[in-house]
C-alpha positions in Angstrom: 0.0 0.0 0.2 3.0 2.5 0.3 3.3 3.6 -3.4 -0.9 4.8 -3.2 0.2 7.0 -0.2 3.1 7.7 -2.9 0.8 8.6 -5.3 -1.5 10.5 -3.6 1.1 13.0 -2.4 2.0 13.4 -5.7 -1.2 14.5 -6.7 -1.7 16.7 -3.6 1.5 18.6 -4.6 0.3 19.1 -8.2 3.0 16.9 -9.8 1.3 14.8 -12.9 1.4 11.4 -13.1 2.6 9.0 -15.6 -0.3 7.1 -17.5 -2.7 10.0 -16.4 -4.2 10.7 -20.3 -3.5 9.4 -23.7 -0.7 12.8 -24.4 1.4 11.4 -21.5 0.3 7.6 -21.3 2.4 4.6 -19.9 4.3 3.2 -22.6 4.1 -0.7 -23.5 7.3 -1.3 -25.2 6.9 -4.8 -25.7 5.2 -7.7 -25.0 3.6 -9.9 -23.2 3.1 -7.4 -20.5 1.7 -7.5 -17.0 1.5 -5.4 -13.9 0.0 -4.8 -10.8 -0.6 -0.9 -9.9 -3.5 1.7 -8.9 -6.0 3.9 -10.0 -6.1 5.9 -6.7 -4.6 9.3 -7.2 -5.6 9.9 -10.6 -8.4 11.7 -12.1 -11.6 10.6 -14.3 -10.3 11.7 -17.8 -12.4 9.6 -19.9 -16.1 9.4 -19.4 -17.4 7.4 -22.1 -20.7 8.0 -23.8 -23.4 4.7 -22.3 -23.1 3.7 -26.3 -19.6 3.0 -26.8 -17.2 0.9 -25.6 -18.6 -0.6 -21.9 -22.2 0.1 -22.3 -22.7 2.8 -19.6 -20.8 6.2 -18.5 -17.4 5.5 -16.6 -17.2 7.7 -13.6 -13.6 6.5 -11.5 -10.6 7.5 -11.8 -8.3 5.6 -15.0 -4.9 4.9 -16.3 -3.9 4.8 -19.8 -1.4 2.6 -21.1 -0.4 2.8 -25.0 0.8 -0.1 -27.5 2.2 0.7 -31.0 2.7 -2.8 -32.8 5.4 -3.2 -35.6 3.2 -6.3 -37.4 0.2 -5.8 -39.2 -3.0 -7.7 -37.8 -1.2 -8.9 -34.3 -4.2 -10.5 -32.0 -3.6 -9.9 -28.5 -5.5 -10.5 -25.1 -5.9 -8.1 -22.3 -7.0 -8.8 -18.5 -7.7 -6.1 -15.8 -8.3 -7.6 -12.7 -9.1 -5.6 -9.5 -7.2 -7.1 -6.7 -10.5 -5.7 -4.2 -13.5 -5.7 -4.4 -14.5 -3.0 -6.7 -15.9 -2.3 -10.2 -13.7 -2.0 -12.9 -14.5 -1.1 -16.7 -11.2 -2.1 -19.7 -11.4 -0.5 -23.0 -9.2 0.6 -26.1 -9.1 3.8 -27.4 -7.5 5.1 -30.6 -7.2 8.1 -31.8 -8.5 9.5 -35.2 -8.7 13.4 -36.4 -6.8 14.3 -32.5 -10.1 12.8 -30.7 -10.0 9.7 -28.6 -13.0 6.9 -29.5 -13.8 3.3 -28.7 -12.2 0.5 -30.2 -13.4 -2.2 -28.2 -14.1 -2.9 -24.2 -15.8 -4.5 -21.5 -17.3 -4.2 -18.3 -19.8 -7.1 -17.6 -18.5 -9.0 -14.5 -19.7 -6.6 -11.7 -17.4 -5.8 -8.7 -14.4 -8.1 -8.1 -14.8 -9.5 -11.5 -12.2 -9.7 -14.3 -12.9 -8.4 -17.7 -11.2 -9.9 -20.5 -11.3 -8.4 -24.1 -10.3 -11.7 -26.3 -9.0 -11.6 -30.1 -8.0 -7.9 -30.0 -6.3 -7.0 -33.8 -4.0 -4.5 -33.7 -2.6 -3.0 -36.7 1.1 -2.6 -37.5 2.0 1.2 -37.0 -0.7 2.3 -34.8 -1.2 3.3 -31.5 -3.3 1.5 -29.1 -4.1 2.9 -25.6 -5.8 0.6 -22.8 -7.9 1.8 -20.1 -8.0 0.8 -16.8 -11.0 2.7 -15.5 -13.5 2.2 -12.5 -17.5 2.0 -13.3 -18.8 4.7 -10.6 -16.7 7.7 -9.0 -16.2 5.4 -5.8 -14.7 2.4 -8.2 -10.5 2.8 -7.6 -8.2 0.9 -6.3 -5.1 -1.4 -6.9 -5.2 -3.7 -9.9 -4.0 -6.4 -12.1 -3.6 -5.6 -16.0 -1.4 -7.6 -18.8 -1.5 -8.4 -22.5 -0.6 -11.4 -24.1 1.8 -11.4 -26.7 1.2 -10.9 -30.2 -0.2 -14.4 -31.6 1.0 -13.8 -34.9 4.8 -13.1 -34.1 5.2 -16.0 -31.8 6.1 -19.7 -33.4 2.1 -21.0 -33.0 1.4 -20.5 -36.6 -0.1 -23.0 -38.2 1.2 -26.6 -38.7 -0.3 -29.8 -39.9 -1.7 -30.3 -36.0 -3.8 -26.7 -36.7 -3.9 -23.9 -34.9 -3.6 -23.5 -30.9 -7.1 -23.2 -30.2 -9.4 -24.0 -27.0 -13.0 -24.5 -26.8 -15.4 -25.8 -23.7 -18.5 -27.7 -24.4 -21.7 -27.2 -23.7 -21.1 -23.8 -22.9 -23.6 -23.9 -19.9 -22.6 -27.2 -17.4 -24.5 -29.0 -15.3 -22.8 -31.8 -13.8 -19.7 -31.0 -16.1 -18.3 -31.2 -20.0 -15.1 -31.3 -22.1 -12.4 -28.6 -22.6 -10.9 -29.2 -25.9 -7.4 -27.9 -27.0 -5.1 -28.1 -29.8 -1.5 -27.9 -29.7 0.0 -26.8 -33.1 3.4 -28.0 -31.3 5.4 -29.5 -28.3 5.5 -26.8 -25.4 4.5 -26.2 -21.7 1.4 -26.0 -21.0 -1.0 -25.3 -18.1 -4.8 -25.3 -18.3 -6.3 -23.3 -15.1 -10.3 -22.3 -14.4 -10.6 -18.9 -13.0 -13.7 -17.8 -11.2 -15.0 -14.5 -12.0 -13.0 -12.8 -9.7 -10.2 -13.5 -11.1 -9.3 -16.7 -8.2 -7.7 -19.6 -9.3 -9.8 -22.8 -8.2 -8.8 -25.3 -10.4 -5.3 -26.3 -12.4 -6.2 -28.7 -14.8 -3.0 -29.5 -16.0 0.5 -28.2 -16.1 3.3 -29.8 -17.8 4.9 -30.7 -21.4 2.5 -31.7 -24.4 2.9 -32.9 -27.7 1.4 -31.4 -30.6 -2.0 -32.3 -31.3 -6.0 -32.3 -30.2 -6.7 -33.1 -26.3 -9.7 -33.5 -24.5 -9.9 -32.8 -20.8 -13.0 -33.9 -18.7 -14.2 -30.7 -16.2 -17.0 -31.9 -13.6 -17.0 -28.0 -12.5 -15.2 -29.0 -9.2 -12.1 -27.2 -7.4 -8.6 -28.4 -6.9 -10.0 -30.1 -3.7 -13.0 -31.8 -5.4 -15.6 -30.1 -4.0 -18.7 -29.1 -6.3 -18.2 -24.9 -7.2 -20.9 -22.7 -7.1 -22.8 -21.5 -10.0 -21.5 -18.8 -12.5 -19.5 -17.9 -14.7 -16.0 -19.0 -15.2 -12.8 -18.6 -17.5 -11.0 -21.3 -18.9 -7.2 -20.1 -19.3 -4.8 -22.6 -21.8 -1.3 -21.3 -21.4 1.0 -22.7 -24.4 4.6 -20.8 -24.2 3.8 -17.3 -24.5 0.8 -17.5 -25.9 -3.3 -17.5 -23.9 -6.6 -18.8 -25.1 -9.4 -18.3 -22.9 -13.0 -19.8 -23.2 -16.0 -19.0 -20.8 -18.5 -21.5 -19.2 -21.5 -21.1 -17.0 -22.1 -23.2 -14.6 -25.6 -23.7 -13.2 -26.5 -25.2 -9.8 
């Protein structure tokens, strides 16, 4: 909590914070990128119209990151997870003619929930601004933020085994279902399940796996073998530096 106090002191004496807005963002030079920071001490620079990105006006303080990919058609996934129980909004802005506009965004999980932007296509040479915001004026605090490595820059191009993929069937589970994934080449993998608060509830597989197609049965239980309560869950497959995420709704 020490750095939160320092940030508050800096704002109190009138010093601008890097990441305050798109004119002075926290610049991301390389992917993958992961950090833990706080929105405390920042201003509310971007109150999006309800018709934009998140479906409602964002009123909390926000922190801005920028990234400019060098490769065309770079596909990434971004994740914003509040460390404490507050409602985080997560969106991406682009600038056209000097004015920022929404590129994509998410705020569907509610207070304490992780917001995930999947399959975000970034065009080489363009700058994208990733914004961590709060839904309400009182929504602020620590968060974890990450962007995966560009999919097309990694060694996971298409092979005779296909592309890296992940799916869950059925997408609405009662007593369990199948998690299917394809690996185009041999690599270290982890297959994990997270709840809507971004907490790890089960690790289904971890270790080196060869190229091919896999099917793993999951019965909707945590790592202790206990039945999980109903709700939205996220299955995350990490293969090397690449990440795929699939959603599944568990019903009681």
